[in-house]
N, C-alpha and C positions, 0 to 999 in steps of 0.2 A: 413672400413668406420667408425666403432665405437667400443665401448667397453660396458661393463655392470658392474653393481654393485647390490648387494642385500640390501634392506632396509626394515626391518619390514615385511618380507614375500612377499614384492613386489619386482619386478626387475626393475632396472633403466637402460635404454639403452642410451648410449651417442653417438651422431653423430656429426661430424664436420660440421658446417653450410656451410662452404666454399665448401663442396663437394655436396651440394644440388643445382641442377639447378633451375634457376628462371622460374616460369610460366610453369612448366612441371611436370606432375604427375610422382612420383618416387615410385617404389616398393622396400621395404627394408625387408629382411627376418631375423628373429632372432629366433633361435631354430625352433619351429613348428608354429610360428606366422608370417603371412605376413602383413606388414603395408603399408598403402598408406601415402606418405608424399608429401605435396604440399607447395611449397614456392612461395609466390607472394610478391615480394619486401621484406619488413621487417616482414611480417606476415607468420607464418608457421602453417599449419593444419596437424593433424595426425589422421588417422582413420584406421579401419580394411580394408584391401585391397579387401576383398570379398564383392560383392554386396549382400545386404540382400535379394534380390529377388531370384536369382538363383545361386549365388556364383561365377559369372564371376569376373575377376580382374578389379577393377576400375582404376588401374594404367595404363591399356590399353585404358581407356576411353577418352572422350572429356572434356577438361577443358575450362570453360568459365571464363576467368580472370576478366572481368568486373562484372559479376553477382556472381562470387565466387561460382560456382557450378561445379560438376563433373557428367558426364552422362555415364552410362554403355552402351557399344556398343552392348551388347547381346540383350537387350530388351528395351533400351532407358529409363531406370529409371534414374531420375535426383535428385541429393541431394545437399542441401546447405552445404558448407564446415564448416561454423561457428556453425551451430546448428545440423546438421545431418538430418534435416527435408526432407522428400520425397516431391518433387514438382510434382510428377506424381503418385497420388494415384490410378489412373486407372491401373498402372503397379504394384505398391506395396505401402502400407502405412507404411511398416516397415522403421524405421529411420536407417541411417548410424551410425554405432558404432564409436563414437569418443573416442580418448584416451587422457588422461591427459599428458600435456607436458609443458615445460617451457624452456626458453633460459637463459643460464648462460655463460657470456662471449661469446666465439665462439663455444659453444656446445649447441646442442639441447638435452634435457633430456626428455626421454619418459618413463612414468610409465606403466609397464605391470603388469597384475594380475597373 
């Protein structure tokens, strides 16, 4: 699905955008890190795939395309994809960990620490 490169101590992972389904949470594993990638039209969101509440996989969760949120199916924690903010503080106030990414041509470049 992609390749990698090192840049100044950080790893850059490349993924072909054409291989990312639209409006469907996708799990991408690189070494020991699981990433959640969500493509909604031309916008792509990248986050840690583990829910900050209990560690369930958000890629198995419910995506609300209109509100741009992802809901964990384990305990119903809901997060904004653009900011990581928890919308269910009664479940968890911990935000979703977002990762830096950018699009260059037909590639999604994700910066890993």
